[in-house]
C-alpha positions in Angstrom: -2.7 -25.6 -69.6 -5.5 -26.5 -71.0 -9.0 -23.9 -71.4 -10.6 -26.3 -68.4 -8.5 -26.3 -66.3 -8.1 -22.3 -66.7 -11.9 -22.0 -67.1 -11.9 -23.4 -63.5 -9.7 -21.4 -62.2 -10.8 -18.3 -63.5 -14.3 -19.6 -61.5 -12.7 -20.4 -59.2 -11.6 -16.9 -58.7 -15.5 -14.9 -59.4 -16.3 -15.1 -56.1 -15.6 -12.2 -54.1 -14.1 -14.7 -51.1 -11.7 -16.7 -53.1 -10.6 -14.0 -54.9 -9.9 -11.5 -51.8 -8.7 -15.0 -50.3 -6.0 -15.5 -53.2 -4.8 -12.1 -52.4 -4.4 -12.4 -49.2 -2.5 -15.7 -49.8 -0.8 -14.2 -52.3 0.4 -11.2 -49.9 1.7 -13.6 -47.5 4.0 -16.3 -49.7 5.7 -18.0 -49.2 4.8 -18.8 -45.2 1.0 -18.9 -45.8 -1.2 -18.7 -43.3 -3.6 -21.5 -41.5 -6.6 -21.5 -42.3 -8.3 -20.7 -38.8 -6.5 -16.8 -39.6 -7.7 -16.4 -43.2 -11.2 -17.0 -41.9 -10.5 -14.3 -39.2 -8.8 -12.2 -41.5 -11.3 -12.1 -44.2 -14.2 -12.7 -41.4 -16.2 -15.7 -42.9 -17.5 -18.6 -40.9 -14.9 -21.3 -40.2 -17.0 -24.0 -42.1 -17.7 -21.2 -45.2 -14.2 -20.9 -45.2 -13.2 -24.2 -46.0 -15.4 -24.6 -48.6 -14.3 -21.8 -50.3 -10.5 -23.3 -49.8 -11.6 -25.8 -51.6 -12.6 -24.8 -54.6 -9.6 -22.7 -54.7 -7.7 -25.9 -54.4 -9.2 -28.1 -56.3 -8.8 -25.5 -59.2 -5.3 -25.3 -58.4 -5.2 -21.9 -56.6 -4.0 -22.8 -53.6 -1.8 -25.6 -51.9 -2.3 -26.9 -48.4 0.3 -28.8 -46.0 -0.4 -29.9 -42.4 1.5 -28.8 -39.6 0.4 -30.7 -36.2 -3.3 -29.2 -35.8 -3.9 -26.7 -38.1 -3.2 -26.6 -42.4 -1.1 -23.8 -43.9 -2.4 -22.8 -47.0 -0.8 -21.2 -50.1 -1.2 -19.1 -53.3 0.0 -21.3 -55.7 1.6 -18.5 -57.8 3.4 -20.5 -60.6 -1.0 -22.3 -61.6 -1.6 -18.0 -61.6 1.0 -17.9 -63.5 -0.1 -20.1 -65.7 -4.0 -18.8 -66.0 -2.6 -15.6 -67.0 0.1 -16.3 -69.5 -2.8 -18.6 -71.2 -4.8 -15.2 -71.3 -2.4 -13.9 -73.2 -1.1 -16.3 -75.1 -1.3 -14.3 -79.2 -2.1 -11.4 -77.6 -3.0 -8.8 -80.2 -2.0 -11.0 -82.8 1.6 -9.7 -82.1 1.2 -6.5 -82.6 3.7 -5.2 -80.0 1.9 -1.8 -80.3 -1.2 -3.2 -78.3 -0.4 -5.9 -75.9 3.3 -4.2 -74.8 1.5 -1.0 -72.5 0.0 -4.5 -71.3 2.2 -6.5 -70.8 4.3 -3.2 -69.0 1.4 -2.6 -66.4 2.2 -7.0 -65.5 5.9 -5.4 -64.5 5.4 -6.7 -61.0 5.5 -3.8 -58.3 8.5 -5.1 -57.0 11.4 -5.4 -57.8 13.6 -8.9 -56.8 16.4 -8.5 -54.5 20.0 -8.7 -56.0 21.7 -11.6 -54.8 24.8 -11.2 -52.7 28.0 -12.5 -54.8 29.6 -14.9 -52.0 32.9 -14.3 -50.7 35.3 -17.0 -51.8 
């Protein structure tokens, strides 16, 4: 990731409504939410929400897909991961005693479900 892309993503998240939108969409992965539901959930006028979603989309943090008459937005968690990894690259000059606790705190709150073995 280039510095300019990281700056664009961080700037997009540096506004309270957009941060709330991204967090809401992350909670609704992988299904996503229609724009109207996002606006309603956050009590933001739809035209204002459209502007926020456009900024997040240009920053590469959300994706949109049209389904009939509605547009469903999803958080791009891979893009967010790239931003976080960009910020942590060269963390603490490679000293594990400093960056270890930080990395531990970043461990996901929910472990992935174990895959079932197929019976043959």
